[in-house]
C-alpha positions as YAML, in Angstrom:
chain: A
units: angstrom
residues:
- id: 1
  name: MET
  ca: [-160.48, -104.33, -175.64]
- id: 2
  name: LYS
  ca: [-163.59, -104.95, -174.03]
- id: 3
  name: LEU
  ca: [-164.36, -106.31, -170.88]
- id: 4
  name: THR
  ca: [-167.67, -107.88, -169.92]
- id: 5
  name: LYS
  ca: [-169.94, -106.69, -166.46]
- id: 6
  name: THR
  ca: [-168.89, -110.03, -165.05]
- id: 7
  name: LEU
  ca: [-164.89, -109.96, -165.42]
- id: 8
  name: LEU
  ca: [-165.25, -105.99, -164.07]
- id: 9
  name: ALA
  ca: [-167.57, -107.23, -160.87]
- id: 10
  name: THR
  ca: [-164.70, -109.83, -160.53]
- id: 11
  name: THR
  ca: [-161.75, -107.22, -160.13]
- id: 12
  name: ALA
  ca: [-163.89, -105.16, -157.88]
- id: 13
  name: LEU
  ca: [-165.43, -107.41, -155.79]
- id: 14
  name: THR
  ca: [-161.42, -109.09, -154.97]
- id: 15
  name: VAL
  ca: [-160.74, -105.97, -153.35]
- id: 16
  name: ALA
  ca: [-163.70, -105.04, -151.58]
- id: 17
  name: ALA
  ca: [-163.96, -107.00, -148.97]
- id: 18
  name: GLY
  ca: [-163.82, -104.49, -146.00]
- id: 19
  name: MET
  ca: [-163.69, -101.22, -147.64]
- id: 20
  name: ALA
  ca: [-167.30, -100.63, -148.13]
- id: 21
  name: SER
  ca: [-167.86, -98.85, -144.41]
- id: 22
  name: ALA
  ca: [-165.27, -96.18, -145.62]
- id: 23
  name: ASP
  ca: [-167.64, -95.32, -148.73]
- id: 24
  name: GLY
  ca: [-171.13, -95.99, -147.10]
- id: 25
  name: HIS
  ca: [-172.10, -92.56, -148.62]
- id: 26
  name: MET
  ca: [-171.64, -93.62, -152.30]
- id: 27
  name: ALA
  ca: [-172.84, -95.76, -154.35]
- id: 28
  name: SER
  ca: [-171.21, -99.16, -154.59]
- id: 29
  name: GLU
  ca: [-171.41, -99.38, -158.52]
- id: 30
  name: MET
  ca: [-171.41, -96.87, -161.07]
- id: 31
  name: THR
  ca: [-172.11, -97.12, -165.20]
- id: 32
  name: ILE
  ca: [-169.37, -95.14, -167.21]
- id: 33
  name: VAL
  ca: [-169.97, -94.16, -170.60]
- id: 34
  name: SER
  ca: [-167.47, -94.13, -173.26]
- id: 35
  name: TRP
  ca: [-166.56, -94.85, -176.60]
- id: 36
  name: GLY
  ca: [-164.99, -98.48, -176.33]
- id: 37
  name: GLY
  ca: [-161.97, -99.75, -178.61]
- id: 38
  name: ALA
  ca: [-158.76, -98.37, -177.82]
- id: 39
  name: TYR
  ca: [-159.85, -95.37, -176.02]
- id: 40
  name: SER
  ca: [-162.00, -97.15, -173.21]
- id: 41
  name: ASN
  ca: [-158.80, -99.55, -172.94]
- id: 42
  name: SER
  ca: [-156.33, -96.68, -171.95]
- id: 43
  name: GLN
  ca: [-159.20, -95.00, -169.51]
- id: 44
  name: GLN
  ca: [-159.68, -98.74, -168.11]
- id: 45
  name: GLN
  ca: [-156.20, -99.15, -167.63]
- id: 46
  name: ALA
  ca: [-155.59, -95.68, -166.50]
- id: 47
  name: TYR
  ca: [-158.55, -94.80, -164.59]
- id: 48
  name: HIS
  ca: [-160.96, -97.59, -163.96]
- id: 49
  name: ASN
  ca: [-159.00, -100.47, -162.62]
- id: 50
  name: PRO
  ca: [-156.71, -98.21, -160.18]
- id: 51
  name: TYR
  ca: [-160.02, -97.14, -159.06]
- id: 52
  name: MET
  ca: [-161.72, -100.27, -157.98]
- id: 53
  name: GLU
  ca: [-158.70, -101.33, -156.70]
- id: 54
  name: LYS
  ca: [-158.61, -98.30, -154.37]
- id: 55
  name: THR
  ca: [-162.03, -97.86, -153.31]
- id: 56
  name: GLY
  ca: [-163.95, -101.64, -154.65]
- id: 57
  name: VAL
  ca: [-166.43, -99.85, -156.24]
- id: 58
  name: THR
  ca: [-167.70, -101.51, -159.70]
- id: 59
  name: ILE
  ca: [-167.50, -99.91, -163.41]
- id: 60
  name: ILE
  ca: [-169.41, -100.91, -165.89]
- id: 61
  name: ASN
  ca: [-169.03, -100.07, -169.04]
- id: 62
  name: ASP
  ca: [-171.13, -98.83, -171.62]
- id: 63
  name: GLU
  ca: [-170.12, -97.66, -174.89]
- id: 64
  name: SER
  ca: [-173.02, -95.30, -176.25]
- id: 65
  name: SER
  ca: [-170.68, -91.98, -175.96]
- id: 66
  name: ALA
  ca: [-171.74, -91.36, -179.73]
- id: 67
  name: GLU
  ca: [-175.50, -91.24, -178.68]
- id: 68
  name: ALA
  ca: [-175.13, -89.23, -175.10]
- id: 69
  name: VAL
  ca: [-177.11, -86.31, -176.20]
- id: 70
  name: ALA
  ca: [-179.86, -88.12, -177.58]
- id: 71
  name: LYS
  ca: [-180.15, -91.12, -174.37]
- id: 72
  name: LEU
  ca: [-179.75, -88.06, -171.72]
- id: 73
  name: ARG
  ca: [-182.41, -86.83, -172.98]
- id: 74
  name: ALA
  ca: [-184.42, -89.63, -173.16]
- id: 75
  name: MET
  ca: [-183.50, -90.39, -169.72]
- id: 76
  name: ASN
  ca: [-184.25, -86.86, -168.43]
- id: 77
  name: GLU
  ca: [-187.88, -87.23, -169.91]
- id: 78
  name: ALA
  ca: [-188.39, -90.60, -168.43]
- id: 79
  name: GLY
  ca: [-186.93, -89.66, -165.06]
- id: 80
  name: ASN
  ca: [-185.04, -92.26, -165.11]
- id: 81
  name: VAL
  ca: [-181.20, -91.84, -165.20]
- id: 82
  name: THR
  ca: [-178.77, -94.80, -165.10]
- id: 83
  name: TRP
  ca: [-175.19, -93.38, -166.37]
- id: 84
  name: ASP
  ca: [-173.40, -91.68, -163.32]
- id: 85
  name: VAL
  ca: [-170.10, -90.68, -165.73]
- id: 86
  name: VAL
  ca: [-170.05, -89.53, -169.48]
- id: 87
  name: ASP
  ca: [-167.58, -89.25, -171.78]
- id: 88
  name: VAL
  ca: [-168.04, -86.65, -174.30]
- id: 89
  name: VAL
  ca: [-167.26, -83.95, -176.89]
- id: 90
  name: ALA
  ca: [-166.90, -80.13, -175.80]
- id: 91
  name: ALA
  ca: [-169.63, -79.54, -178.18]
- id: 92
  name: ASP
  ca: [-172.26, -82.31, -176.53]
- id: 93
  name: ALA
  ca: [-171.22, -80.90, -172.99]
- id: 94
  name: ILE
  ca: [-171.86, -77.75, -173.83]
- id: 95
  name: ARG
  ca: [-175.46, -78.55, -175.41]
- id: 96
  name: LEU
  ca: [-176.03, -80.86, -172.36]
- id: 97
  name: CYS
  ca: [-174.99, -78.15, -169.87]
- id: 98
  name: ASP
  ca: [-177.15, -75.28, -171.96]
- id: 99
  name: GLU
  ca: [-180.10, -77.92, -171.74]
- id: 100
  name: GLY
  ca: [-179.92, -78.71, -168.03]
- id: 101
  name: LEU
  ca: [-178.81, -82.32, -168.51]
- id: 102
  name: ALA
  ca: [-175.14, -82.28, -167.06]
- id: 103
  name: MET
  ca: [-174.17, -80.80, -163.58]
- id: 104
  name: GLU
  ca: [-172.23, -78.11, -163.09]
- id: 105
  name: ILE
  ca: [-168.62, -78.39, -161.62]
- id: 106
  name: ASP
  ca: [-166.85, -76.22, -159.48]
- id: 107
  name: ALA
  ca: [-163.04, -77.42, -161.11]
- id: 108
  name: ASP
  ca: [-161.78, -75.70, -158.00]
- id: 109
  name: GLU
  ca: [-163.49, -76.97, -155.19]
- id: 110
  name: GLN
  ca: [-164.36, -80.74, -156.99]
- id: 111
  name: LEU
  ca: [-161.46, -81.48, -158.97]
- id: 112
  name: ALA
  ca: [-157.29, -82.16, -157.46]
- id: 113
  name: PRO
  ca: [-154.99, -78.96, -157.80]
- id: 114
  name: ALA
  ca: [-151.60, -79.90, -159.67]
- id: 115
  name: PRO
  ca: [-148.90, -81.30, -157.83]
- id: 116
  name: ASP
  ca: [-147.44, -78.37, -157.01]
- id: 117
  name: GLY
  ca: [-150.71, -76.44, -155.61]
- id: 118
  name: THR
  ca: [-151.51, -74.50, -158.64]
- id: 119
  name: SER
  ca: [-155.29, -74.46, -159.24]
- id: 120
  name: ALA
  ca: [-157.34, -76.82, -161.55]
- id: 121
  name: SER
  ca: [-158.78, -74.14, -163.09]
- id: 122
  name: ASP
  ca: [-155.50, -72.67, -163.55]
- id: 123
  name: ASP
  ca: [-153.87, -76.37, -164.89]
- id: 124
  name: PHE
  ca: [-156.76, -76.90, -167.30]
- id: 125
  name: GLY
  ca: [-156.76, -73.26, -168.08]
- id: 126
  name: ASP
  ca: [-158.82, -72.63, -171.61]
- id: 127
  name: LEU
  ca: [-159.85, -76.12, -172.19]
- id: 128
  name: LEU
  ca: [-162.77, -75.65, -169.29]
- id: 129
  name: VAL
  ca: [-164.84, -74.59, -172.01]
- id: 130
  name: SER
  ca: [-167.87, -75.78, -170.00]
- id: 131
  name: ASP
  ca: [-169.28, -74.97, -166.22]
- id: 132
  name: CYS
  ca: [-170.28, -78.79, -167.06]
- id: 133
  name: PHE
  ca: [-167.58, -79.60, -168.64]
- id: 134
  name: ILE
  ca: [-163.99, -81.92, -167.28]
- id: 135
  name: PRO
  ca: [-161.24, -81.83, -169.60]
- id: 136
  name: GLN
  ca: [-159.68, -85.24, -170.16]
- id: 137
  name: ILE
  ca: [-157.64, -85.25, -173.47]
- id: 138
  name: VAL
  ca: [-156.91, -83.20, -176.24]
- id: 139
  name: TYR
  ca: [-157.12, -85.44, -179.49]
- id: 140
  name: SER
  ca: [-157.34, -84.56, -183.16]
- id: 141
  name: THR
  ca: [-159.72, -85.82, -186.27]
- id: 142
  name: THR
  ca: [-156.97, -85.85, -189.17]
- id: 143
  name: PHE
  ca: [-156.10, -88.02, -191.79]
- id: 144
  name: GLY
  ca: [-153.98, -91.56, -192.40]
- id: 145
  name: TYR
  ca: [-153.01, -93.12, -195.99]
- id: 146
  name: ARG
  ca: [-151.74, -95.61, -197.54]
- id: 147
  name: THR
  ca: [-147.84, -95.25, -198.33]
- id: 148
  name: ASP
  ca: [-148.21, -97.61, -200.99]
- id: 149
  name: MET
  ca: [-150.91, -96.55, -202.78]
- id: 150
  name: VAL
  ca: [-149.12, -92.76, -203.12]
- id: 151
  name: GLY
  ca: [-146.27, -93.92, -205.05]
- id: 152
  name: ASP
  ca: [-142.94, -91.18, -204.83]
- id: 153
  name: ASN
  ca: [-145.37, -88.48, -203.79]
- id: 154
  name: PRO
  ca: [-146.90, -88.70, -200.19]
- id: 155
  name: PRO
  ca: [-149.22, -85.91, -199.43]
- id: 156
  name: THR
  ca: [-148.72, -83.28, -197.27]
- id: 157
  name: SER
  ca: [-152.15, -81.16, -197.52]
- id: 158
  name: VAL
  ca: [-155.62, -81.88, -196.25]
- id: 159
  name: CYS
  ca: [-156.66, -81.13, -199.75]
- id: 160
  name: ALA
  ca: [-154.93, -83.82, -201.24]
- id: 161
  name: VAL
  ca: [-158.21, -85.71, -200.20]
- id: 162
  name: PHE
  ca: [-159.80, -83.49, -203.04]
- id: 163
  name: ASP
  ca: [-156.84, -84.52, -206.03]
- id: 164
  name: THR
  ca: [-158.22, -87.74, -207.05]
- id: 165
  name: GLU
  ca: [-155.99, -87.13, -210.40]
- id: 166
  name: THR
  ca: [-152.76, -87.65, -208.42]
- id: 167
  name: TYR
  ca: [-154.40, -89.47, -205.49]
- id: 168
  name: PRO
  ca: [-156.94, -92.04, -206.92]
- id: 169
  name: GLY
  ca: [-159.23, -94.34, -204.94]
- id: 170
  name: LYS
  ca: [-161.45, -94.11, -202.56]
- id: 171
  name: ARG
  ca: [-161.45, -92.45, -199.38]
- id: 172
  name: ALA
  ca: [-163.10, -92.39, -195.89]
- id: 173
  name: LEU
  ca: [-165.14, -89.31, -194.25]
- id: 174
  name: GLU
  ca: [-167.01, -89.80, -191.31]
- id: 175
  name: LYS
  ca: [-170.92, -89.60, -192.00]
- id: 176
  name: ARG
  ca: [-171.57, -86.07, -190.44]
- id: 177
  name: PRO
  ca: [-170.89, -82.14, -191.06]
- id: 178
  name: ILE
  ca: [-167.93, -81.64, -188.39]
- id: 179
  name: ASN
  ca: [-165.23, -81.43, -189.63]
- id: 180
  name: ASN
  ca: [-165.56, -82.04, -193.35]
- id: 181
  name: MET
  ca: [-167.40, -78.97, -193.81]
- id: 182
  name: GLU
  ca: [-164.57, -77.21, -192.31]
- id: 183
  name: TRP
  ca: [-161.85, -79.31, -195.16]
- id: 184
  name: ALA
  ca: [-164.01, -78.38, -197.69]
- id: 185
  name: LEU
  ca: [-163.99, -74.74, -196.94]
- id: 186
  name: LEU
  ca: [-160.09, -74.37, -196.55]
- id: 187
  name: CYS
  ca: [-159.46, -76.08, -199.42]
- id: 188
  name: ASP
  ca: [-162.12, -74.16, -201.66]
- id: 189
  name: GLY
  ca: [-159.87, -71.02, -200.80]
- id: 190
  name: VAL
  ca: [-161.89, -69.65, -197.38]
- id: 191
  name: PRO
  ca: [-159.05, -68.46, -194.71]
- id: 192
  name: LYS
  ca: [-159.19, -70.42, -192.25]
- id: 193
  name: ASP
  ca: [-159.70, -67.65, -189.48]
- id: 194
  name: GLU
  ca: [-163.23, -67.35, -191.73]
- id: 195
  name: VAL
  ca: [-163.93, -70.82, -192.16]
- id: 196
  name: TYR
  ca: [-166.93, -70.21, -189.32]
- id: 197
  name: ASP
  ca: [-168.14, -66.98, -190.42]
- id: 198
  name: VAL
  ca: [-168.48, -68.55, -194.25]
- id: 199
  name: LEU
  ca: [-170.16, -71.29, -192.90]
- id: 200
  name: GLU
  ca: [-172.78, -70.00, -190.31]
- id: 201
  name: THR
  ca: [-174.34, -68.32, -194.17]
- id: 202
  name: GLU
  ca: [-176.79, -70.30, -196.06]
- id: 203
  name: GLU
  ca: [-174.46, -69.76, -199.18]
- id: 204
  name: GLY
  ca: [-171.23, -71.04, -196.79]
- id: 205
  name: GLN
  ca: [-172.73, -74.43, -195.52]
- id: 206
  name: GLN
  ca: [-173.60, -74.76, -199.86]
- id: 207
  name: GLN
  ca: [-170.15, -74.01, -200.59]
- id: 208
  name: ALA
  ca: [-169.01, -76.58, -198.08]
- id: 209
  name: LEU
  ca: [-171.27, -79.09, -199.60]
- id: 210
  name: ASP
  ca: [-170.54, -78.74, -203.37]
- id: 211
  name: LYS
  ca: [-166.92, -79.08, -202.66]
- id: 212
  name: LEU
  ca: [-167.35, -82.52, -200.61]
- id: 213
  name: GLY
  ca: [-169.80, -83.08, -203.95]
- id: 214
  name: THR
  ca: [-166.59, -83.72, -205.93]
- id: 215
  name: ILE
  ca: [-165.44, -86.38, -204.61]
- id: 216
  name: LYS
  ca: [-169.21, -87.72, -202.92]
- id: 217
  name: ASP
  ca: [-168.74, -90.58, -205.58]
- id: 218
  name: ASP
  ca: [-165.11, -91.59, -204.61]
- id: 219
  name: VAL
  ca: [-165.84, -91.44, -200.51]
- id: 220
  name: ILE
  ca: [-166.97, -94.23, -197.82]
- id: 221
  name: TRP
  ca: [-168.68, -92.55, -195.26]
- id: 222
  name: TRP
  ca: [-167.80, -93.96, -191.70]
- id: 223
  name: SER
  ca: [-169.60, -93.69, -188.64]
- id: 224
  name: ALA
  ca: [-167.19, -96.01, -185.75]
- id: 225
  name: GLY
  ca: [-163.64, -94.65, -185.33]
- id: 226
  name: ALA
  ca: [-162.41, -98.33, -186.09]
- id: 227
  name: ASP
  ca: [-163.75, -98.11, -189.69]
- id: 228
  name: THR
  ca: [-161.14, -95.86, -191.18]
- id: 229
  name: PRO
  ca: [-158.23, -97.76, -189.41]
- id: 230
  name: GLN
  ca: [-160.25, -101.23, -191.06]
- id: 231
  name: LEU
  ca: [-160.08, -99.68, -194.54]
- id: 232
  name: LEU
  ca: [-156.85, -98.73, -194.83]
- id: 233
  name: ALA
  ca: [-155.54, -102.11, -193.19]
- id: 234
  name: ASP
  ca: [-157.87, -104.19, -195.53]
- id: 235
  name: GLY
  ca: [-156.15, -101.89, -198.67]
- id: 236
  name: GLU
  ca: [-159.61, -100.30, -200.05]
- id: 237
  name: ILE
  ca: [-158.74, -96.64, -199.63]
- id: 238
  name: VAL
  ca: [-156.04, -94.90, -199.88]
- id: 239
  name: MET
  ca: [-156.67, -92.23, -197.33]
- id: 240
  name: GLY
  ca: [-159.71, -91.29, -194.67]
- id: 241
  name: SER
  ca: [-159.89, -89.38, -191.68]
- id: 242
  name: THR
  ca: [-160.36, -90.26, -188.11]
- id: 243
  name: TYR
  ca: [-159.23, -90.15, -184.62]
- id: 244
  name: ASN
  ca: [-155.22, -89.74, -184.24]
- id: 245
  name: GLY
  ca: [-154.86, -92.40, -181.96]
- id: 246
  name: ARG
  ca: [-156.78, -94.79, -183.83]
- id: 247
  name: LEU
  ca: [-154.45, -93.78, -186.64]
- id: 248
  name: PHE
  ca: [-151.57, -95.05, -184.06]
- id: 249
  name: SER
  ca: [-152.84, -97.97, -183.00]
- id: 250
  name: VAL
  ca: [-153.01, -99.09, -186.95]
- id: 251
  name: ILE
  ca: [-149.57, -97.65, -187.58]
- id: 252
  name: GLU
  ca: [-147.24, -98.54, -184.06]
- id: 253
  name: GLU
  ca: [-149.29, -101.24, -182.67]
- id: 254
  name: GLN
  ca: [-150.72, -103.40, -185.90]
- id: 255
  name: ASN
  ca: [-147.11, -102.21, -188.77]
- id: 256
  name: GLN
  ca: [-149.51, -101.58, -191.22]
- id: 257
  name: PRO
  ca: [-148.53, -99.62, -194.42]
- id: 258
  name: VAL
  ca: [-150.23, -96.46, -193.12]
- id: 259
  name: ALA
  ca: [-148.82, -93.07, -192.29]
- id: 260
  name: MET
  ca: [-150.11, -89.88, -190.74]
- id: 261
  name: LEU
  ca: [-151.19, -86.43, -192.51]
- id: 262
  name: TRP
  ca: [-150.76, -84.25, -189.70]
- id: 263
  name: ASP
  ca: [-151.93, -80.89, -191.63]
- id: 264
  name: ALA
  ca: [-155.03, -79.15, -190.78]
- id: 265
  name: GLN
  ca: [-155.34, -81.88, -188.11]
- id: 266
  name: VAL
  ca: [-158.77, -80.32, -185.85]
- id: 267
  name: PHE
  ca: [-158.05, -80.42, -182.83]
- id: 268
  name: ASP
  ca: [-160.82, -81.08, -180.17]
- id: 269
  name: LEU
  ca: [-161.30, -81.85, -176.62]
- id: 270
  name: ASP
  ca: [-162.84, -84.77, -175.03]
- id: 271
  name: GLY
  ca: [-163.62, -85.30, -171.17]
- id: 272
  name: TRP
  ca: [-166.39, -85.88, -168.68]
- id: 273
  name: ILE
  ca: [-169.82, -84.65, -167.57]
- id: 274
  name: ILE
  ca: [-171.87, -85.86, -164.38]
- id: 275
  name: PRO
  ca: [-175.77, -86.41, -165.52]
- id: 276
  name: ALA
  ca: [-178.19, -84.41, -164.20]
- id: 277
  name: GLY
  ca: [-180.85, -85.82, -161.20]
- id: 278
  name: LEU
  ca: [-178.20, -88.66, -160.15]
- id: 279
  name: SER
  ca: [-179.47, -89.65, -156.28]
- id: 280
  name: ASP
  ca: [-176.90, -87.89, -153.52]
- id: 281
  name: GLU
  ca: [-175.52, -91.62, -153.25]
- id: 282
  name: ARG
  ca: [-174.31, -91.90, -157.14]
- id: 283
  name: LYS
  ca: [-173.31, -88.49, -157.23]
- id: 284
  name: ALA
  ca: [-171.24, -88.61, -154.30]
- id: 285
  name: ARG
  ca: [-169.54, -91.74, -156.20]
- id: 286
  name: ALA
  ca: [-169.52, -89.58, -159.49]
- id: 287
  name: LEU
  ca: [-167.54, -86.73, -158.36]
- id: 288
  name: ASP
  ca: [-165.26, -89.02, -155.93]
- id: 289
  name: TYR
  ca: [-164.19, -90.57, -159.04]
- id: 290
  name: ILE
  ca: [-164.17, -87.31, -161.47]
- id: 291
  name: MET
  ca: [-161.35, -86.41, -158.93]
- id: 292
  name: PHE
  ca: [-158.98, -89.32, -158.52]
- id: 293
  name: ALA
  ca: [-159.38, -89.59, -162.90]
- id: 294
  name: THR
  ca: [-158.58, -86.61, -163.44]
- id: 295
  name: ASP
  ca: [-155.96, -85.95, -161.81]
- id: 296
  name: THR
  ca: [-152.21, -85.26, -163.11]
- id: 297
  name: GLN
  ca: [-150.85, -88.55, -162.50]
- id: 298
  name: ARG
  ca: [-153.63, -90.21, -163.84]
- id: 299
  name: LEU
  ca: [-154.33, -88.16, -167.35]
- id: 300
  name: ALA
  ca: [-150.53, -88.71, -167.77]
- id: 301
  name: ASP
  ca: [-150.94, -92.56, -167.45]
- id: 302
  name: GLN
  ca: [-153.49, -92.55, -170.04]
- id: 303
  name: ALA
  ca: [-150.72, -91.07, -172.44]
- id: 304
  name: LYS
  ca: [-148.95, -94.77, -171.87]
- id: 305
  name: TYR
  ca: [-151.42, -96.56, -173.74]
- id: 306
  name: ILE
  ca: [-153.47, -93.92, -176.43]
- id: 307
  name: SER
  ca: [-151.84, -90.64, -178.77]
- id: 308
  name: TYR
  ca: [-153.58, -88.55, -176.93]
- id: 309
  name: GLY
  ca: [-152.79, -85.28, -174.81]
- id: 310
  name: PRO
  ca: [-153.51, -84.73, -171.42]
- id: 311
  name: ALA
  ca: [-155.97, -81.67, -170.62]
- id: 312
  name: ARG
  ca: [-153.63, -80.83, -167.48]
- id: 313
  name: MET
  ca: [-150.81, -78.68, -168.36]
- id: 314
  name: SER
  ca: [-149.13, -80.71, -165.38]
- id: 315
  name: SER
  ca: [-149.59, -84.12, -166.98]
- id: 316
  name: ALA
  ca: [-147.45, -83.45, -170.27]
- id: 317
  name: PRO
  ca: [-144.26, -83.70, -168.85]
- id: 318
  name: LEU
  ca: [-144.92, -86.50, -167.43]
- id: 319
  name: VAL
  ca: [-146.07, -88.54, -170.38]
- id: 320
  name: GLY
  ca: [-143.36, -90.70, -171.01]
- id: 321
  name: GLN
  ca: [-143.06, -94.30, -173.21]
- id: 322
  name: HIS
  ca: [-146.23, -96.74, -174.60]
- id: 323
  name: ALA
  ca: [-146.96, -99.24, -171.86]
- id: 324
  name: GLU
  ca: [-146.55, -102.16, -174.41]
- id: 325
  name: LEU
  ca: [-144.27, -100.88, -177.07]
- id: 326
  name: GLY
  ca: [-142.11, -98.86, -174.81]
- id: 327
  name: ILE
  ca: [-141.59, -96.02, -177.74]
- id: 328
  name: ASP
  ca: [-141.88, -92.66, -176.81]
- id: 329
  name: MET
  ca: [-145.33, -91.33, -177.00]
- id: 330
  name: ALA
  ca: [-144.70, -87.50, -176.85]
- id: 331
  name: PRO
  ca: [-144.34, -87.30, -180.50]
- id: 332
  name: HIS
  ca: [-147.20, -89.05, -181.50]
- id: 333
  name: MET
  ca: [-148.77, -86.35, -179.82]
- id: 334
  name: PRO
  ca: [-151.11, -84.18, -181.86]
- id: 335
  name: THR
  ca: [-149.81, -81.35, -179.27]
- id: 336
  name: ASP
  ca: [-146.59, -82.00, -181.15]
- id: 337
  name: PRO
  ca: [-144.87, -78.88, -182.27]
- id: 338
  name: GLU
  ca: [-143.82, -80.72, -185.63]
- id: 339
  name: ASN
  ca: [-147.11, -82.52, -185.94]
- id: 340
  name: ALA
  ca: [-149.06, -79.16, -184.99]
- id: 341
  name: LYS
  ca: [-148.04, -76.64, -187.32]
- id: 342
  name: ASN
  ca: [-150.75, -76.06, -189.05]
- id: 343
  name: THR
  ca: [-154.05, -77.17, -186.96]
- id: 344
  name: PHE
  ca: [-157.77, -76.35, -187.42]
- id: 345
  name: LEU
  ca: [-159.13, -75.33, -184.21]
- id: 346
  name: TYR
  ca: [-162.40, -76.29, -183.54]
- id: 347
  name: ASN
  ca: [-165.15, -74.29, -182.48]
- id: 348
  name: TYR
  ca: [-167.38, -75.67, -179.92]
- id: 349
  name: GLU
  ca: [-169.66, -72.68, -179.79]
- id: 350
  name: PHE
  ca: [-170.49, -73.16, -183.54]
- id: 351
  name: TRP
  ca: [-171.52, -76.62, -183.57]
- id: 352
  name: ALA
  ca: [-173.31, -76.25, -180.18]
- id: 353
  name: ASP
  ca: [-175.63, -73.85, -182.27]
- id: 354
  name: TYR
  ca: [-175.94, -74.87, -185.16]
- id: 355
  name: ARG
  ca: [-175.32, -78.87, -185.43]
- id: 356
  name: ASP
  ca: [-179.10, -79.60, -185.37]
- id: 357
  name: ASP
  ca: [-179.47, -77.84, -188.52]
- id: 358
  name: ILE
  ca: [-176.39, -78.47, -190.28]
- id: 359
  name: ASP
  ca: [-176.97, -82.29, -189.63]
- id: 360
  name: ALA
  ca: [-180.29, -82.24, -190.84]
- id: 361
  name: LYS
  ca: [-178.77, -80.60, -194.12]
- id: 362
  name: PHE
  ca: [-175.98, -82.85, -194.49]
- id: 363
  name: GLN
  ca: [-178.04, -86.00, -194.30]
- id: 364
  name: ALA
  ca: [-180.41, -84.61, -196.58]
- id: 365
  name: TRP
  ca: [-177.30, -84.03, -198.83]
- id: 366
  name: LEU
  ca: [-175.78, -87.60, -198.50]
- id: 367
  name: ALA
  ca: [-179.21, -89.34, -199.31]
- id: 368
  name: GLN
  ca: [-179.81, -87.01, -203.23]
...
């Protein structure tokens, strides 16, 4: 669901009267950048609407997170940063932090403690992978498949993607090397704990591309998270990768004949950064929003709308039912023990270091 600037402004202005003086040192409008679709809607319901009601601030949504690194680089070079809070994956946060394009955050000073007093740094734990990154959700990239196109032999292994004899038909993969290279090596016999060591080498990168080459003619390449669910719903592919929350939507909300393949799901983190170079007023507003939006209850609230696991340990016990469907959300989380029997842990540092080079090589391979 996409909300227009006009609707957002109207919502905010209805509660703005009499509140401006309380926040006089903060900006009264902010632009928050995210990914769109069901994910942005979950943020709208869990974070933006309550924050606007509490403060009277106007929140403008921008759906440019996929281009966040390039756009922030350009804004910084032009000396005109127009974004206030940006939702990015962890690897991009690391890159932005390393380049001085994101503010450093002191978790215990600038984020809320857990309800029992546990510090934010302990509550987020190992998910604080960068000094500039405030984790929001644990999500996974995994596969969905058409239940009516696999006969009596539903896939149980991610390597079914490469088995076009047993599972004929088109499959959808993201038009970038991340995850695809890892799955290719796993399905070419590389042990899970050696994948990134192999992928560091020219030979390993070529091995991954060669494995992907075995199904290249059967692949529809996607760029937007909504693409695979739509292709599955239309019956144009037998299986395809996308974010687990997108698959939850097509399965549970749209009742399509689609099922999840959790094997070798790639865990990743998504969260907030505050761009460097904001005025004091905009920085104060951004920090106030971050404090609010990443507290224990707020992160648990997001899980009412989408099947991503909250990044705080204290939020997990508060995850309840879907706000509209009334179904328990815990079994649909990538972190659920039944779903997490064989996960693949995304290596943020590797992709922060190698992303540009492997991207170029992957795009050249695609063009061949």
